[in-house]
Backbone as ProteinMPNN parsed JSONL, in Angstrom:
{"seq_chain_A": "MTHALDLSRWLTQPCIIIIGQMPGGAPSPTPIYVDDQAISTKGHTVVRWIYPLPADPPGL", "coords_chain_A": {"N_chain_A": [[112.877, 82.761, 113.617], [110.549, 83.661, 112.389], [108.64, 83.682, 114.388], [108.572, 86.181, 115.492], [106.972, 87.608, 113.816], [104.399, 86.974, 114.419], [101.364, 88.232, 115.366], [99.323, 87.499, 117.06], [99.386, 87.462, 119.868], [99.06, 90.134, 120.556], [96.491, 90.692, 119.756], [94.711, 90.097, 121.71], [94.804, 91.901, 123.736], [94.718, 95.333, 124.903], [96.129, 97.608, 122.617], [98.1, 99.593, 120.343], [98.728, 99.118, 117.009], [100.951, 99.722, 114.497], [101.647, 99.443, 111.147], [103.849, 99.705, 108.494], [105.418, 100.518, 105.328], [108.557, 100.725, 103.672], [109.713, 102.861, 101.028], [109.799, 101.423, 97.721], [112.694, 99.623, 96.742], [114.342, 100.614, 98.702], [117.216, 100.631, 100.869], [118.001, 98.084, 103.314], [116.946, 98.736, 106.668], [118.46, 97.705, 108.684], [121.734, 96.597, 108.851], [122.948, 93.71, 107.098], [125.034, 91.0, 107.555], [127.403, 88.807, 106.035], [129.785, 86.454, 106.551], [131.276, 88.355, 108.046], [131.117, 90.604, 106.422], [129.339, 93.355, 105.196], [126.415, 93.032, 103.257], [124.962, 94.109, 100.169], [121.737, 95.327, 100.251], [118.537, 95.664, 98.991], [115.125, 96.409, 98.503], [111.713, 95.437, 99.217], [110.605, 96.587, 102.286], [109.056, 95.994, 105.343], [107.834, 97.599, 108.178], [107.14, 97.549, 111.705], [105.392, 98.73, 114.561], [104.514, 98.467, 117.901], [102.466, 99.578, 120.437], [101.819, 99.057, 123.676], [98.81, 99.305, 125.586], [97.243, 100.373, 128.693], [95.661, 97.787, 130.62], [93.414, 98.445, 132.005], [91.641, 100.917, 131.126], [91.257, 104.484, 131.711], [88.195, 105.864, 133.046], [85.517, 107.69, 131.432]], "CA_chain_A": [[112.769, 84.154, 113.271], [109.188, 84.039, 112.019], [107.784, 83.883, 115.563], [108.487, 87.625, 115.741], [105.947, 88.152, 112.932], [103.095, 86.566, 114.939], [100.7, 89.312, 116.095], [98.178, 86.985, 117.808], [99.51, 87.871, 121.271], [98.592, 91.513, 120.704], [95.084, 90.804, 119.398], [93.898, 89.805, 122.893], [95.028, 92.922, 124.754], [94.684, 96.684, 124.332], [97.389, 98.098, 122.063], [98.056, 100.254, 119.04], [99.661, 98.462, 116.091], [101.178, 100.494, 113.276], [102.438, 98.697, 110.173], [104.129, 100.542, 107.334], [106.415, 99.988, 104.407], [109.542, 101.655, 103.149], [109.576, 102.978, 99.573], [110.421, 100.347, 96.953], [114.107, 99.769, 96.426], [115.095, 101.218, 99.808], [118.131, 99.689, 101.517], [117.54, 97.534, 104.59], [117.249, 99.628, 107.788], [119.423, 97.01, 109.533], [122.735, 95.957, 107.992], [123.022, 92.251, 107.132], [126.423, 90.601, 107.337], [127.753, 87.442, 105.686], [131.238, 86.315, 106.733], [131.779, 89.634, 108.565], [131.067, 91.66, 105.416], [127.978, 93.833, 104.936], [125.983, 92.78, 101.886], [124.067, 95.121, 99.616], [120.344, 94.884, 100.346], [117.513, 96.599, 98.531], [113.874, 95.709, 98.235], [110.506, 95.798, 99.959], [110.811, 96.469, 103.728], [107.874, 96.264, 106.157], [108.192, 97.938, 109.555], [106.017, 97.399, 112.623], [105.563, 99.337, 115.878], [103.403, 98.099, 118.773], [102.439, 100.351, 121.676], [100.855, 98.461, 124.599], [97.961, 100.213, 126.345], [96.87, 99.796, 129.988], [94.557, 96.832, 130.573], [92.265, 99.086, 132.639], [91.677, 102.316, 130.687], [90.537, 105.41, 132.593], [86.798, 106.105, 132.687], [85.21, 108.995, 130.848]], "C_chain_A": [[111.32, 84.533, 112.98], [108.267, 84.207, 113.216], [107.63, 85.365, 115.889], [107.419, 88.279, 114.858], [104.539, 87.854, 113.429], [102.492, 87.677, 115.793], [99.584, 88.808, 117.003], [98.224, 87.368, 119.281], [98.887, 89.245, 121.498], [97.111, 91.668, 120.39], [94.158, 90.538, 120.58], [94.093, 90.824, 124.002], [95.026, 94.304, 124.101], [96.069, 97.125, 123.839], [97.104, 98.866, 120.781], [99.121, 99.59, 118.182], [99.748, 99.312, 114.827], [102.095, 99.675, 112.373], [102.619, 99.594, 108.952], [105.14, 99.875, 106.427], [107.325, 101.099, 103.917], [109.339, 101.745, 101.636], [110.332, 101.858, 98.853], [111.874, 100.625, 96.618], [114.937, 100.394, 97.524], [116.056, 100.189, 100.398], [117.551, 99.228, 102.851], [117.887, 98.493, 105.73], [118.251, 99.018, 108.769], [120.446, 96.331, 108.634], [122.742, 94.438, 108.184], [124.431, 91.856, 106.732], [126.513, 89.127, 106.979], [129.267, 87.365, 105.739], [131.878, 87.649, 107.104], [131.831, 90.751, 107.524], [129.609, 92.045, 105.17], [127.617, 93.555, 103.481], [125.011, 93.876, 101.453], [122.641, 94.576, 99.64], [119.425, 95.998, 99.874], [116.259, 95.787, 98.269], [112.745, 96.231, 99.098], [110.741, 95.547, 101.453], [109.534, 96.87, 104.452], [108.346, 96.531, 107.579], [106.935, 97.862, 110.416], [106.365, 98.036, 113.96], [104.323, 98.996, 116.689], [103.535, 98.872, 120.072], [101.39, 99.741, 122.598], [100.087, 99.541, 125.357], [97.61, 99.57, 127.687], [95.666, 98.861, 129.838], [93.278, 97.43, 131.15], [92.266, 100.565, 132.255], [90.898, 103.22, 131.642], [89.102, 105.614, 132.103], [86.605, 107.498, 132.115], [84.434, 109.842, 131.816]], "O_chain_A": [[110.91, 85.648, 113.305], [107.206, 84.818, 113.083], [106.641, 85.756, 116.507], [107.005, 89.404, 115.137], [103.575, 88.422, 112.916], [103.049, 88.028, 116.834], [98.942, 89.621, 117.668], [97.172, 87.58, 119.884], [98.256, 89.48, 122.528], [96.526, 92.696, 120.731], [92.947, 90.732, 120.469], [93.592, 90.626, 125.109], [95.295, 94.439, 122.907], [97.055, 97.023, 124.568], [96.012, 98.793, 120.217], [100.283, 99.508, 118.58], [98.739, 99.584, 114.175], [103.182, 99.265, 112.782], [101.657, 100.169, 108.443], [105.652, 98.797, 106.73], [106.915, 102.251, 103.77], [108.843, 100.798, 101.025], [111.375, 101.402, 99.321], [112.233, 101.745, 96.251], [116.116, 100.681, 97.316], [115.743, 98.998, 100.426], [116.711, 99.908, 103.441], [119.0, 99.017, 105.769], [118.826, 99.731, 109.591], [120.072, 95.567, 107.744], [122.563, 93.944, 109.297], [124.957, 92.308, 105.715], [125.797, 88.296, 107.539], [129.956, 88.121, 105.054], [132.904, 88.027, 106.54], [132.524, 91.747, 107.73], [128.753, 91.184, 104.963], [128.414, 93.81, 102.578], [124.332, 94.486, 102.279], [122.372, 93.496, 99.114], [119.538, 97.14, 100.319], [116.325, 94.627, 97.864], [112.819, 97.332, 99.642], [111.043, 94.421, 101.848], [108.99, 97.949, 104.214], [109.158, 95.783, 108.123], [105.821, 98.077, 109.938], [107.49, 97.906, 114.442], [103.202, 99.207, 116.226], [104.575, 98.832, 120.729], [100.194, 99.882, 122.344], [100.653, 100.57, 125.726], [97.672, 98.347, 127.813], [94.769, 99.112, 129.033], [92.18, 96.978, 130.826], [92.831, 101.387, 132.977], [89.973, 102.758, 132.31], [88.828, 105.546, 130.904], [87.446, 108.378, 132.301], [84.084, 110.979, 131.499]]}, "name": "protein", "num_of_chains": 1, "seq": "MTHALDLSRWLTQPCIIIIGQMPGGAPSPTPIYVDDQAISTKGHTVVRWIYPLPADPPGL"}
């Protein structure tokens, strides 16, 4: 699961990386299930969005 947190792939190519956080005590944006039952989740949530850019940007 932690391999999804590795940003090194994106540091070698053009992209926009936006990292934010949900307000403290917010419920998880994705439900988590244990034994087919949703569990109550609250806490610090970090969200990430990566927008790849063309490798050859247009000239000015």
